[in-house]
Phi, psi and omega in degrees: 000140183268052174228138177284314180187164176236125171252127179254138177213145174209174182231131166266120175280164184301331183278355184252147176286121178303324183288319182294320177295316183298322178293325177298318177292321182296342178301327183270354188256136174280334187245347181075004181285111188236126172268144180240139179231119175268139185207188175236152181279182186300330183257021181081001176287138186287136176223156170237125175275124180246131178214160183205154178236144178247133179224167175058222179294346177289337175298316175302320179296324180292316171304312177303317179299316175302310183296331179268328185265332180291141176292151187308311179300317180300312180295318175295317171310316180291325177289322177295330187263007188306315179301328180278336190269348184257126184266180186289345175272011182061040170257135176259127186248123184231133168253126181253150177293109179302314182302320182289322182296330177298331178271005182081015176263144175251120183214141180293142183288148175231358179236178178274355177269097198227163160248119185266132173244141176234120181257116174274111188275139174272113178227134180231126345292161187287068180237153187309311184296324175299316181302315181303313182302310178303319179295316180296331173288317177303317189259359177297322189281032178257000000 
């Protein structure tokens, strides 16, 4: 797999159950290792940042999960937007709907309540256009 690693991140607001948010994030993880950081929001409200990193063979499992669980229209949208979603650091950015993840569904986000994924693409040389081509190959086989 031509992926260095995948970083997943979400926020649990004070009004949300941390365990429930952890369960939603775990949907995307093979081993469930989640780091939590307690901090404060802009207005002093307590929030918890939950994050995890996927490496090695588990990156393939993550991509397989996306290919199998994303609805056809979301997968098409993702493929169509690959060029817009990849930055100059060869990172593919995808935001998933956190509410859908609570229900065990994988869905691209349309609101601000998200689980953010950052997929670091292996591209040589490491330039954006090469990363786009690699991402197109990764998602072509669906």
